[in-house]
mmJSON file of the N, C-alpha and C atoms, coordinates in Angstrom:
{"data_MODEL":{"atom_site":{
"group_PDB":["ATOM","ATOM","ATOM","ATOM","ATOM","ATOM","ATOM","ATOM","ATOM","ATOM","ATOM","ATOM","ATOM","ATOM","ATOM","ATOM","ATOM","ATOM","ATOM","ATOM","ATOM","ATOM","ATOM","ATOM","ATOM","ATOM","ATOM","ATOM","ATOM","ATOM","ATOM","ATOM","ATOM","ATOM","ATOM","ATOM","ATOM","ATOM","ATOM","ATOM","ATOM","ATOM","ATOM","ATOM","ATOM","ATOM","ATOM","ATOM","ATOM","ATOM","ATOM","ATOM","ATOM","ATOM","ATOM","ATOM","ATOM","ATOM","ATOM","ATOM","ATOM","ATOM","ATOM","ATOM","ATOM","ATOM","ATOM","ATOM","ATOM","ATOM","ATOM","ATOM","ATOM","ATOM","ATOM","ATOM","ATOM","ATOM","ATOM","ATOM","ATOM","ATOM","ATOM","ATOM","ATOM","ATOM","ATOM","ATOM","ATOM","ATOM","ATOM","ATOM","ATOM","ATOM","ATOM","ATOM","ATOM","ATOM","ATOM","ATOM","ATOM","ATOM","ATOM","ATOM","ATOM","ATOM","ATOM","ATOM","ATOM","ATOM","ATOM","ATOM","ATOM","ATOM","ATOM","ATOM","ATOM","ATOM","ATOM","ATOM","ATOM","ATOM","ATOM","ATOM","ATOM","ATOM","ATOM","ATOM","ATOM","ATOM","ATOM","ATOM","ATOM","ATOM","ATOM","ATOM","ATOM","ATOM","ATOM","ATOM","ATOM","ATOM","ATOM","ATOM","ATOM","ATOM","ATOM","ATOM","ATOM","ATOM","ATOM","ATOM","ATOM","ATOM","ATOM","ATOM","ATOM","ATOM","ATOM","ATOM","ATOM","ATOM","ATOM","ATOM","ATOM","ATOM","ATOM","ATOM","ATOM","ATOM","ATOM","ATOM","ATOM","ATOM","ATOM","ATOM","ATOM","ATOM","ATOM","ATOM","ATOM","ATOM","ATOM","ATOM","ATOM","ATOM","ATOM","ATOM","ATOM","ATOM","ATOM","ATOM","ATOM","ATOM","ATOM","ATOM","ATOM","ATOM","ATOM","ATOM","ATOM","ATOM","ATOM","ATOM","ATOM","ATOM","ATOM","ATOM","ATOM","ATOM","ATOM","ATOM","ATOM","ATOM","ATOM","ATOM","ATOM","ATOM","ATOM","ATOM","ATOM","ATOM"],
"id":[1,2,3,4,5,6,7,8,9,10,11,12,13,14,15,16,17,18,19,20,21,22,23,24,25,26,27,28,29,30,31,32,33,34,35,36,37,38,39,40,41,42,43,44,45,46,47,48,49,50,51,52,53,54,55,56,57,58,59,60,61,62,63,64,65,66,67,68,69,70,71,72,73,74,75,76,77,78,79,80,81,82,83,84,85,86,87,88,89,90,91,92,93,94,95,96,97,98,99,100,101,102,103,104,105,106,107,108,109,110,111,112,113,114,115,116,117,118,119,120,121,122,123,124,125,126,127,128,129,130,131,132,133,134,135,136,137,138,139,140,141,142,143,144,145,146,147,148,149,150,151,152,153,154,155,156,157,158,159,160,161,162,163,164,165,166,167,168,169,170,171,172,173,174,175,176,177,178,179,180,181,182,183,184,185,186,187,188,189,190,191,192,193,194,195,196,197,198,199,200,201,202,203,204,205,206,207,208,209,210,211,212,213,214,215,216,217,218,219,220,221,222],
"type_symbol":["N","C","C","N","C","C","N","C","C","N","C","C","N","C","C","N","C","C","N","C","C","N","C","C","N","C","C","N","C","C","N","C","C","N","C","C","N","C","C","N","C","C","N","C","C","N","C","C","N","C","C","N","C","C","N","C","C","N","C","C","N","C","C","N","C","C","N","C","C","N","C","C","N","C","C","N","C","C","N","C","C","N","C","C","N","C","C","N","C","C","N","C","C","N","C","C","N","C","C","N","C","C","N","C","C","N","C","C","N","C","C","N","C","C","N","C","C","N","C","C","N","C","C","N","C","C","N","C","C","N","C","C","N","C","C","N","C","C","N","C","C","N","C","C","N","C","C","N","C","C","N","C","C","N","C","C","N","C","C","N","C","C","N","C","C","N","C","C","N","C","C","N","C","C","N","C","C","N","C","C","N","C","C","N","C","C","N","C","C","N","C","C","N","C","C","N","C","C","N","C","C","N","C","C","N","C","C","N","C","C","N","C","C","N","C","C","N","C","C","N","C","C"],
"label_atom_id":["N","CA","C","N","CA","C","N","CA","C","N","CA","C","N","CA","C","N","CA","C","N","CA","C","N","CA","C","N","CA","C","N","CA","C","N","CA","C","N","CA","C","N","CA","C","N","CA","C","N","CA","C","N","CA","C","N","CA","C","N","CA","C","N","CA","C","N","CA","C","N","CA","C","N","CA","C","N","CA","C","N","CA","C","N","CA","C","N","CA","C","N","CA","C","N","CA","C","N","CA","C","N","CA","C","N","CA","C","N","CA","C","N","CA","C","N","CA","C","N","CA","C","N","CA","C","N","CA","C","N","CA","C","N","CA","C","N","CA","C","N","CA","C","N","CA","C","N","CA","C","N","CA","C","N","CA","C","N","CA","C","N","CA","C","N","CA","C","N","CA","C","N","CA","C","N","CA","C","N","CA","C","N","CA","C","N","CA","C","N","CA","C","N","CA","C","N","CA","C","N","CA","C","N","CA","C","N","CA","C","N","CA","C","N","CA","C","N","CA","C","N","CA","C","N","CA","C","N","CA","C","N","CA","C","N","CA","C","N","CA","C","N","CA","C","N","CA","C","N","CA","C","N","CA","C","N","CA","C"],
"label_alt_id":[null,null,null,null,null,null,null,null,null,null,null,null,null,null,null,null,null,null,null,null,null,null,null,null,null,null,null,null,null,null,null,null,null,null,null,null,null,null,null,null,null,null,null,null,null,null,null,null,null,null,null,null,null,null,null,null,null,null,null,null,null,null,null,null,null,null,null,null,null,null,null,null,null,null,null,null,null,null,null,null,null,null,null,null,null,null,null,null,null,null,null,null,null,null,null,null,null,null,null,null,null,null,null,null,null,null,null,null,null,null,null,null,null,null,null,null,null,null,null,null,null,null,null,null,null,null,null,null,null,null,null,null,null,null,null,null,null,null,null,null,null,null,null,null,null,null,null,null,null,null,null,null,null,null,null,null,null,null,null,null,null,null,null,null,null,null,null,null,null,null,null,null,null,null,null,null,null,null,null,null,null,null,null,null,null,null,null,null,null,null,null,null,null,null,null,null,null,null,null,null,null,null,null,null,null,null,null,null,null,null,null,null,null,null,null,null,null,null,null,null,null,null],
"label_comp_id":["MET","MET","MET","LYS","LYS","LYS","THR","THR","THR","ILE","ILE","ILE","ALA","ALA","ALA","ILE","ILE","ILE","THR","THR","THR","LYS","LYS","LYS","PHE","PHE","PHE","LYS","LYS","LYS","GLU","GLU","GLU","GLN","GLN","GLN","CYS","CYS","CYS","LEU","LEU","LEU","ALA","ALA","ALA","LEU","LEU","LEU","LEU","LEU","LEU","ASP","ASP","ASP","GLN","GLN","GLN","LEU","LEU","LEU","ASP","ASP","ASP","GLU","GLU","GLU","GLU","GLU","GLU","GLY","GLY","GLY","LEU","LEU","LEU","VAL","VAL","VAL","VAL","VAL","VAL","SER","SER","SER","LYS","LYS","LYS","HIS","HIS","HIS","GLY","GLY","GLY","LYS","LYS","LYS","PRO","PRO","PRO","ILE","ILE","ILE","ALA","ALA","ALA","LYS","LYS","LYS","ILE","ILE","ILE","VAL","VAL","VAL","PRO","PRO","PRO","TYR","TYR","TYR","SER","SER","SER","ARG","ARG","ARG","GLN","GLN","GLN","ASN","ASN","ASN","ALA","ALA","ALA","GLU","GLU","GLU","LEU","LEU","LEU","ILE","ILE","ILE","GLY","GLY","GLY","CYS","CYS","CYS","LEU","LEU","LEU","LYS","LYS","LYS","HIS","HIS","HIS","GLU","GLU","GLU","ILE","ILE","ILE","LYS","LYS","LYS","ILE","ILE","ILE","HIS","HIS","HIS","GLY","GLY","GLY","SER","SER","SER","LEU","LEU","LEU","TYR","TYR","TYR","SER","SER","SER","THR","THR","THR","ASP","ASP","ASP","SER","SER","SER","GLN","GLN","GLN","TRP","TRP","TRP","ASN","ASN","ASN","ALA","ALA","ALA","ASN","ASN","ASN","ASP","ASP","ASP","LYS","LYS","LYS","SER","SER","SER"],
"label_asym_id":["A","A","A","A","A","A","A","A","A","A","A","A","A","A","A","A","A","A","A","A","A","A","A","A","A","A","A","A","A","A","A","A","A","A","A","A","A","A","A","A","A","A","A","A","A","A","A","A","A","A","A","A","A","A","A","A","A","A","A","A","A","A","A","A","A","A","A","A","A","A","A","A","A","A","A","A","A","A","A","A","A","A","A","A","A","A","A","A","A","A","A","A","A","A","A","A","A","A","A","A","A","A","A","A","A","A","A","A","A","A","A","A","A","A","A","A","A","A","A","A","A","A","A","A","A","A","A","A","A","A","A","A","A","A","A","A","A","A","A","A","A","A","A","A","A","A","A","A","A","A","A","A","A","A","A","A","A","A","A","A","A","A","A","A","A","A","A","A","A","A","A","A","A","A","A","A","A","A","A","A","A","A","A","A","A","A","A","A","A","A","A","A","A","A","A","A","A","A","A","A","A","A","A","A","A","A","A","A","A","A","A","A","A","A","A","A","A","A","A","A","A","A"],
"label_entity_id":["1","1","1","1","1","1","1","1","1","1","1","1","1","1","1","1","1","1","1","1","1","1","1","1","1","1","1","1","1","1","1","1","1","1","1","1","1","1","1","1","1","1","1","1","1","1","1","1","1","1","1","1","1","1","1","1","1","1","1","1","1","1","1","1","1","1","1","1","1","1","1","1","1","1","1","1","1","1","1","1","1","1","1","1","1","1","1","1","1","1","1","1","1","1","1","1","1","1","1","1","1","1","1","1","1","1","1","1","1","1","1","1","1","1","1","1","1","1","1","1","1","1","1","1","1","1","1","1","1","1","1","1","1","1","1","1","1","1","1","1","1","1","1","1","1","1","1","1","1","1","1","1","1","1","1","1","1","1","1","1","1","1","1","1","1","1","1","1","1","1","1","1","1","1","1","1","1","1","1","1","1","1","1","1","1","1","1","1","1","1","1","1","1","1","1","1","1","1","1","1","1","1","1","1","1","1","1","1","1","1","1","1","1","1","1","1","1","1","1","1","1","1"],
"label_seq_id":[1,1,1,2,2,2,3,3,3,4,4,4,5,5,5,6,6,6,7,7,7,8,8,8,9,9,9,10,10,10,11,11,11,12,12,12,13,13,13,14,14,14,15,15,15,16,16,16,17,17,17,18,18,18,19,19,19,20,20,20,21,21,21,22,22,22,23,23,23,24,24,24,25,25,25,26,26,26,27,27,27,28,28,28,29,29,29,30,30,30,31,31,31,32,32,32,33,33,33,34,34,34,35,35,35,36,36,36,37,37,37,38,38,38,39,39,39,40,40,40,41,41,41,42,42,42,43,43,43,44,44,44,45,45,45,46,46,46,47,47,47,48,48,48,49,49,49,50,50,50,51,51,51,52,52,52,53,53,53,54,54,54,55,55,55,56,56,56,57,57,57,58,58,58,59,59,59,60,60,60,61,61,61,62,62,62,63,63,63,64,64,64,65,65,65,66,66,66,67,67,67,68,68,68,69,69,69,70,70,70,71,71,71,72,72,72,73,73,73,74,74,74],
"pdbx_PDB_ins_code":[null,null,null,null,null,null,null,null,null,null,null,null,null,null,null,null,null,null,null,null,null,null,null,null,null,null,null,null,null,null,null,null,null,null,null,null,null,null,null,null,null,null,null,null,null,null,null,null,null,null,null,null,null,null,null,null,null,null,null,null,null,null,null,null,null,null,null,null,null,null,null,null,null,null,null,null,null,null,null,null,null,null,null,null,null,null,null,null,null,null,null,null,null,null,null,null,null,null,null,null,null,null,null,null,null,null,null,null,null,null,null,null,null,null,null,null,null,null,null,null,null,null,null,null,null,null,null,null,null,null,null,null,null,null,null,null,null,null,null,null,null,null,null,null,null,null,null,null,null,null,null,null,null,null,null,null,null,null,null,null,null,null,null,null,null,null,null,null,null,null,null,null,null,null,null,null,null,null,null,null,null,null,null,null,null,null,null,null,null,null,null,null,null,null,null,null,null,null,null,null,null,null,null,null,null,null,null,null,null,null,null,null,null,null,null,null,null,null,null,null,null,null],
"Cartn_x":[1.251,2.174,2.388,3.907,3.883,2.608,3.202,2.752,3.483,3.321,4.519,3.436,3.844,3.241,4.284,3.141,3.392,4.284,4.385,5.947,7.166,7.506,8.555,8.241,7.748,8.491,7.931,8.291,8.321,10.158,10.383,11.75,13.017,12.063,12.825,12.958,11.896,11.432,12.067,12.891,14.416,15.059,15.537,16.012,14.319,13.507,12.293,12.029,12.147,11.576,12.848,13.558,14.926,14.552,13.849,13.731,12.67,11.622,10.367,9.644,9.388,9.334,8.044,7.526,6.421,4.847,5.217,4.0,3.647,4.469,4.794,3.625,4.064,3.722,2.606,1.916,0.9,1.888,0.629,1.593,0.099,-0.308,-1.17,-1.216,-1.968,-1.76,-3.011,-2.548,-3.145,-3.931,-3.131,-3.652,-4.487,-4.68,-5.507,-4.721,-5.866,-3.742,-5.244,-3.838,-4.203,-3.562,-2.385,-1.706,-0.702,-1.256,-0.308,0.589,1.871,2.926,3.647,3.521,3.761,4.98,5.388,6.758,6.404,6.747,6.223,6.673,5.928,6.57,6.852,7.513,8.552,8.054,6.941,6.626,5.661,6.416,6.617,7.143,7.969,8.568,8.861,9.142,9.832,9.217,7.165,6.522,6.023,6.33,6.902,7.483,6.77,7.493,7.532,7.212,8.026,6.962,5.967,5.125,6.249,6.925,7.584,7.577,6.737,7.742,6.918,5.461,4.885,3.291,2.905,1.828,1.918,0.894,0.827,-0.816,-1.215,-2.246,-2.716,-3.735,-4.42,-5.49,-4.979,-6.679,-6.628,-7.406,-7.051,-7.26,-6.437,-6.242,-7.604,-7.769,-9.386,-10.373,-9.927,-10.649,-12.066,-13.636,-14.755,-14.547,-14.198,-14.225,-15.638,-16.339,-18.264,-18.44,-18.706,-20.082,-21.319,-20.981,-22.22,-22.368,-24.642,-24.535,-24.917,-24.068,-24.813,-25.596,-26.403,-27.809,-28.589,-28.58,-29.917,-30.977,-31.339,-32.967,-33.114,-33.034,-33.283,-32.845],
"Cartn_y":[-21.473,-20.208,-21.01,-20.712,-21.33,-20.731,-21.201,-20.758,-21.272,-20.222,-20.504,-20.148,-20.85,-20.244,-19.446,-18.471,-16.848,-17.066,-17.308,-17.735,-18.205,-18.949,-19.426,-17.968,-17.247,-16.02,-14.955,-14.796,-13.85,-13.633,-14.718,-15.928,-15.149,-16.001,-16.065,-14.639,-13.371,-12.478,-11.219,-11.28,-10.912,-11.748,-12.75,-13.323,-14.46,-14.375,-14.525,-13.565,-12.149,-10.851,-11.045,-11.659,-11.019,-12.466,-13.189,-14.692,-14.763,-13.53,-13.836,-13.587,-14.787,-14.523,-13.947,-13.527,-12.298,-13.192,-14.89,-15.236,-14.898,-14.647,-13.874,-15.513,-14.986,-16.001,-15.62,-16.962,-16.057,-17.189,-16.122,-16.319,-16.744,-18.013,-18.756,-17.864,-18.648,-18.607,-19.292,-20.854,-21.596,-22.121,-22.167,-22.792,-22.903,-20.827,-20.125,-19.22,-18.821,-17.404,-16.168,-15.384,-14.407,-13.07,-13.304,-12.46,-12.724,-11.829,-12.236,-11.366,-11.558,-11.028,-11.257,-10.262,-10.29,-8.92,-8.928,-8.342,-6.397,-5.317,-4.499,-4.368,-3.969,-3.999,-2.352,-2.506,-1.592,-0.933,-1.428,-1.617,-0.018,0.522,2.248,3.216,2.618,3.463,4.573,5.447,5.831,6.775,6.78,7.667,8.153,7.788,8.877,10.218,11.422,12.759,13.018,12.642,12.435,13.524,14.516,15.709,16.513,16.56,18.073,19.212,20.229,21.412,21.134,20.292,20.9,21.511,20.869,21.226,22.624,22.553,24.25,24.494,24.472,23.677,25.41,26.018,27.267,27.137,27.246,27.332,26.671,25.939,24.624,23.278,22.525,21.136,20.443,20.754,20.871,21.905,22.536,23.134,23.022,23.128,23.425,24.826,25.387,27.139,26.933,26.235,26.439,27.164,27.676,28.308,27.723,27.524,26.766,27.407,26.584,26.526,25.579,25.199,23.757,23.511,24.797,25.154,25.635,25.957,25.697,24.762,24.646,23.657,24.01,24.532,24.848,23.33],
"Cartn_z":[-3.901,-3.812,-1.791,-1.477,-0.571,0.913,1.96,3.216,4.497,4.781,6.902,7.72,9.274,10.502,10.373,10.893,11.266,12.392,13.548,14.283,13.746,12.424,11.808,11.141,9.922,9.693,10.584,11.408,12.793,13.234,12.331,12.592,11.572,10.712,9.102,8.447,9.043,8.306,6.633,8.0,6.978,5.418,5.71,4.846,4.145,4.6,3.911,2.431,2.956,2.559,0.839,0.976,0.3,-0.625,0.077,-1.287,-1.605,-1.608,-2.019,-3.939,-4.166,-5.526,-6.255,-7.231,-7.526,-7.161,-6.796,-5.977,-5.116,-4.257,-2.418,-1.703,-0.509,0.034,1.594,1.208,2.969,3.607,5.38,6.511,7.386,7.262,8.491,9.836,10.705,12.374,12.579,13.171,13.539,12.091,10.949,9.707,9.027,9.215,8.986,8.322,6.502,6.371,6.28,7.274,7.619,6.895,5.866,5.274,3.96,3.119,1.734,1.183,0.919,1.122,0.146,-1.163,-2.937,-2.458,-3.442,-4.397,-4.148,-3.859,-3.996,-5.782,-6.356,-8.382,-8.383,-9.138,-9.172,-10.658,-10.935,-12.471,-12.761,-14.044,-14.103,-12.895,-12.078,-10.733,-11.877,-12.303,-13.307,-13.267,-13.132,-13.345,-12.669,-11.173,-9.563,-8.962,-9.649,-9.504,-11.147,-11.596,-13.753,-13.688,-12.854,-13.014,-12.292,-11.42,-10.593,-10.58,-10.816,-11.661,-12.854,-13.269,-13.896,-13.584,-12.74,-12.207,-10.807,-11.469,-10.905,-10.005,-8.855,-7.77,-7.628,-7.993,-7.981,-6.505,-5.466,-4.457,-3.505,-2.489,-1.603,-2.126,-2.539,-1.996,-1.298,0.108,0.381,0.66,-0.206,-0.027,-1.653,-1.651,-2.801,-3.596,-2.221,-2.847,-2.522,-1.963,-2.199,-0.759,-0.683,0.843,0.775,2.585,3.076,4.11,4.352,5.475,6.293,7.635,7.996,8.922,9.183,10.456,8.808,7.669,6.962,6.73,6.714,6.527,4.897,4.152,3.25,1.589],
"occupancy":[1.0,1.0,1.0,1.0,1.0,1.0,1.0,1.0,1.0,1.0,1.0,1.0,1.0,1.0,1.0,1.0,1.0,1.0,1.0,1.0,1.0,1.0,1.0,1.0,1.0,1.0,1.0,1.0,1.0,1.0,1.0,1.0,1.0,1.0,1.0,1.0,1.0,1.0,1.0,1.0,1.0,1.0,1.0,1.0,1.0,1.0,1.0,1.0,1.0,1.0,1.0,1.0,1.0,1.0,1.0,1.0,1.0,1.0,1.0,1.0,1.0,1.0,1.0,1.0,1.0,1.0,1.0,1.0,1.0,1.0,1.0,1.0,1.0,1.0,1.0,1.0,1.0,1.0,1.0,1.0,1.0,1.0,1.0,1.0,1.0,1.0,1.0,1.0,1.0,1.0,1.0,1.0,1.0,1.0,1.0,1.0,1.0,1.0,1.0,1.0,1.0,1.0,1.0,1.0,1.0,1.0,1.0,1.0,1.0,1.0,1.0,1.0,1.0,1.0,1.0,1.0,1.0,1.0,1.0,1.0,1.0,1.0,1.0,1.0,1.0,1.0,1.0,1.0,1.0,1.0,1.0,1.0,1.0,1.0,1.0,1.0,1.0,1.0,1.0,1.0,1.0,1.0,1.0,1.0,1.0,1.0,1.0,1.0,1.0,1.0,1.0,1.0,1.0,1.0,1.0,1.0,1.0,1.0,1.0,1.0,1.0,1.0,1.0,1.0,1.0,1.0,1.0,1.0,1.0,1.0,1.0,1.0,1.0,1.0,1.0,1.0,1.0,1.0,1.0,1.0,1.0,1.0,1.0,1.0,1.0,1.0,1.0,1.0,1.0,1.0,1.0,1.0,1.0,1.0,1.0,1.0,1.0,1.0,1.0,1.0,1.0,1.0,1.0,1.0,1.0,1.0,1.0,1.0,1.0,1.0,1.0,1.0,1.0,1.0,1.0,1.0,1.0,1.0,1.0,1.0,1.0,1.0],
"B_iso_or_equiv":[0.0,0.0,0.0,0.0,0.0,0.0,0.0,0.0,0.0,0.0,0.0,0.0,0.0,0.0,0.0,0.0,0.0,0.0,0.0,0.0,0.0,0.0,0.0,0.0,0.0,0.0,0.0,0.0,0.0,0.0,0.0,0.0,0.0,0.0,0.0,0.0,0.0,0.0,0.0,0.0,0.0,0.0,0.0,0.0,0.0,0.0,0.0,0.0,0.0,0.0,0.0,0.0,0.0,0.0,0.0,0.0,0.0,0.0,0.0,0.0,0.0,0.0,0.0,0.0,0.0,0.0,0.0,0.0,0.0,0.0,0.0,0.0,0.0,0.0,0.0,0.0,0.0,0.0,0.0,0.0,0.0,0.0,0.0,0.0,0.0,0.0,0.0,0.0,0.0,0.0,0.0,0.0,0.0,0.0,0.0,0.0,0.0,0.0,0.0,0.0,0.0,0.0,0.0,0.0,0.0,0.0,0.0,0.0,0.0,0.0,0.0,0.0,0.0,0.0,0.0,0.0,0.0,0.0,0.0,0.0,0.0,0.0,0.0,0.0,0.0,0.0,0.0,0.0,0.0,0.0,0.0,0.0,0.0,0.0,0.0,0.0,0.0,0.0,0.0,0.0,0.0,0.0,0.0,0.0,0.0,0.0,0.0,0.0,0.0,0.0,0.0,0.0,0.0,0.0,0.0,0.0,0.0,0.0,0.0,0.0,0.0,0.0,0.0,0.0,0.0,0.0,0.0,0.0,0.0,0.0,0.0,0.0,0.0,0.0,0.0,0.0,0.0,0.0,0.0,0.0,0.0,0.0,0.0,0.0,0.0,0.0,0.0,0.0,0.0,0.0,0.0,0.0,0.0,0.0,0.0,0.0,0.0,0.0,0.0,0.0,0.0,0.0,0.0,0.0,0.0,0.0,0.0,0.0,0.0,0.0,0.0,0.0,0.0,0.0,0.0,0.0,0.0,0.0,0.0,0.0,0.0,0.0],
"pdbx_formal_charge":[null,null,null,null,null,null,null,null,null,null,null,null,null,null,null,null,null,null,null,null,null,null,null,null,null,null,null,null,null,null,null,null,null,null,null,null,null,null,null,null,null,null,null,null,null,null,null,null,null,null,null,null,null,null,null,null,null,null,null,null,null,null,null,null,null,null,null,null,null,null,null,null,null,null,null,null,null,null,null,null,null,null,null,null,null,null,null,null,null,null,null,null,null,null,null,null,null,null,null,null,null,null,null,null,null,null,null,null,null,null,null,null,null,null,null,null,null,null,null,null,null,null,null,null,null,null,null,null,null,null,null,null,null,null,null,null,null,null,null,null,null,null,null,null,null,null,null,null,null,null,null,null,null,null,null,null,null,null,null,null,null,null,null,null,null,null,null,null,null,null,null,null,null,null,null,null,null,null,null,null,null,null,null,null,null,null,null,null,null,null,null,null,null,null,null,null,null,null,null,null,null,null,null,null,null,null,null,null,null,null,null,null,null,null,null,null,null,null,null,null,null,null],
"auth_seq_id":[1,1,1,2,2,2,3,3,3,4,4,4,5,5,5,6,6,6,7,7,7,8,8,8,9,9,9,10,10,10,11,11,11,12,12,12,13,13,13,14,14,14,15,15,15,16,16,16,17,17,17,18,18,18,19,19,19,20,20,20,21,21,21,22,22,22,23,23,23,24,24,24,25,25,25,26,26,26,27,27,27,28,28,28,29,29,29,30,30,30,31,31,31,32,32,32,33,33,33,34,34,34,35,35,35,36,36,36,37,37,37,38,38,38,39,39,39,40,40,40,41,41,41,42,42,42,43,43,43,44,44,44,45,45,45,46,46,46,47,47,47,48,48,48,49,49,49,50,50,50,51,51,51,52,52,52,53,53,53,54,54,54,55,55,55,56,56,56,57,57,57,58,58,58,59,59,59,60,60,60,61,61,61,62,62,62,63,63,63,64,64,64,65,65,65,66,66,66,67,67,67,68,68,68,69,69,69,70,70,70,71,71,71,72,72,72,73,73,73,74,74,74],
"auth_comp_id":["MET","MET","MET","LYS","LYS","LYS","THR","THR","THR","ILE","ILE","ILE","ALA","ALA","ALA","ILE","ILE","ILE","THR","THR","THR","LYS","LYS","LYS","PHE","PHE","PHE","LYS","LYS","LYS","GLU","GLU","GLU","GLN","GLN","GLN","CYS","CYS","CYS","LEU","LEU","LEU","ALA","ALA","ALA","LEU","LEU","LEU","LEU","LEU","LEU","ASP","ASP","ASP","GLN","GLN","GLN","LEU","LEU","LEU","ASP","ASP","ASP","GLU","GLU","GLU","GLU","GLU","GLU","GLY","GLY","GLY","LEU","LEU","LEU","VAL","VAL","VAL","VAL","VAL","VAL","SER","SER","SER","LYS","LYS","LYS","HIS","HIS","HIS","GLY","GLY","GLY","LYS","LYS","LYS","PRO","PRO","PRO","ILE","ILE","ILE","ALA","ALA","ALA","LYS","LYS","LYS","ILE","ILE","ILE","VAL","VAL","VAL","PRO","PRO","PRO","TYR","TYR","TYR","SER","SER","SER","ARG","ARG","ARG","GLN","GLN","GLN","ASN","ASN","ASN","ALA","ALA","ALA","GLU","GLU","GLU","LEU","LEU","LEU","ILE","ILE","ILE","GLY","GLY","GLY","CYS","CYS","CYS","LEU","LEU","LEU","LYS","LYS","LYS","HIS","HIS","HIS","GLU","GLU","GLU","ILE","ILE","ILE","LYS","LYS","LYS","ILE","ILE","ILE","HIS","HIS","HIS","GLY","GLY","GLY","SER","SER","SER","LEU","LEU","LEU","TYR","TYR","TYR","SER","SER","SER","THR","THR","THR","ASP","ASP","ASP","SER","SER","SER","GLN","GLN","GLN","TRP","TRP","TRP","ASN","ASN","ASN","ALA","ALA","ALA","ASN","ASN","ASN","ASP","ASP","ASP","LYS","LYS","LYS","SER","SER","SER"],
"auth_asym_id":["A","A","A","A","A","A","A","A","A","A","A","A","A","A","A","A","A","A","A","A","A","A","A","A","A","A","A","A","A","A","A","A","A","A","A","A","A","A","A","A","A","A","A","A","A","A","A","A","A","A","A","A","A","A","A","A","A","A","A","A","A","A","A","A","A","A","A","A","A","A","A","A","A","A","A","A","A","A","A","A","A","A","A","A","A","A","A","A","A","A","A","A","A","A","A","A","A","A","A","A","A","A","A","A","A","A","A","A","A","A","A","A","A","A","A","A","A","A","A","A","A","A","A","A","A","A","A","A","A","A","A","A","A","A","A","A","A","A","A","A","A","A","A","A","A","A","A","A","A","A","A","A","A","A","A","A","A","A","A","A","A","A","A","A","A","A","A","A","A","A","A","A","A","A","A","A","A","A","A","A","A","A","A","A","A","A","A","A","A","A","A","A","A","A","A","A","A","A","A","A","A","A","A","A","A","A","A","A","A","A","A","A","A","A","A","A","A","A","A","A","A","A"],
"auth_atom_id":["N","CA","C","N","CA","C","N","CA","C","N","CA","C","N","CA","C","N","CA","C","N","CA","C","N","CA","C","N","CA","C","N","CA","C","N","CA","C","N","CA","C","N","CA","C","N","CA","C","N","CA","C","N","CA","C","N","CA","C","N","CA","C","N","CA","C","N","CA","C","N","CA","C","N","CA","C","N","CA","C","N","CA","C","N","CA","C","N","CA","C","N","CA","C","N","CA","C","N","CA","C","N","CA","C","N","CA","C","N","CA","C","N","CA","C","N","CA","C","N","CA","C","N","CA","C","N","CA","C","N","CA","C","N","CA","C","N","CA","C","N","CA","C","N","CA","C","N","CA","C","N","CA","C","N","CA","C","N","CA","C","N","CA","C","N","CA","C","N","CA","C","N","CA","C","N","CA","C","N","CA","C","N","CA","C","N","CA","C","N","CA","C","N","CA","C","N","CA","C","N","CA","C","N","CA","C","N","CA","C","N","CA","C","N","CA","C","N","CA","C","N","CA","C","N","CA","C","N","CA","C","N","CA","C","N","CA","C","N","CA","C","N","CA","C","N","CA","C","N","CA","C","N","CA","C","N","CA","C"],
"pdbx_PDB_model_num":[1,1,1,1,1,1,1,1,1,1,1,1,1,1,1,1,1,1,1,1,1,1,1,1,1,1,1,1,1,1,1,1,1,1,1,1,1,1,1,1,1,1,1,1,1,1,1,1,1,1,1,1,1,1,1,1,1,1,1,1,1,1,1,1,1,1,1,1,1,1,1,1,1,1,1,1,1,1,1,1,1,1,1,1,1,1,1,1,1,1,1,1,1,1,1,1,1,1,1,1,1,1,1,1,1,1,1,1,1,1,1,1,1,1,1,1,1,1,1,1,1,1,1,1,1,1,1,1,1,1,1,1,1,1,1,1,1,1,1,1,1,1,1,1,1,1,1,1,1,1,1,1,1,1,1,1,1,1,1,1,1,1,1,1,1,1,1,1,1,1,1,1,1,1,1,1,1,1,1,1,1,1,1,1,1,1,1,1,1,1,1,1,1,1,1,1,1,1,1,1,1,1,1,1,1,1,1,1,1,1,1,1,1,1,1,1,1,1,1,1,1,1]
}}}
């Protein structure tokens, strides 16, 4: 896997991202790895949004619809 110093990465970021292979790229700072950049996988990308207008939500996504009292000690 290719490793590059953060200062070089900063200078060449766009070009490096265009050349990114499946293995990815490790960015280092003072010789220590701080980040690994890998390409976004497009596998199964066609699944994103495929159920639009197929699922109906009843009630709130943010509630269990259960009533409770935070002050109740039982």
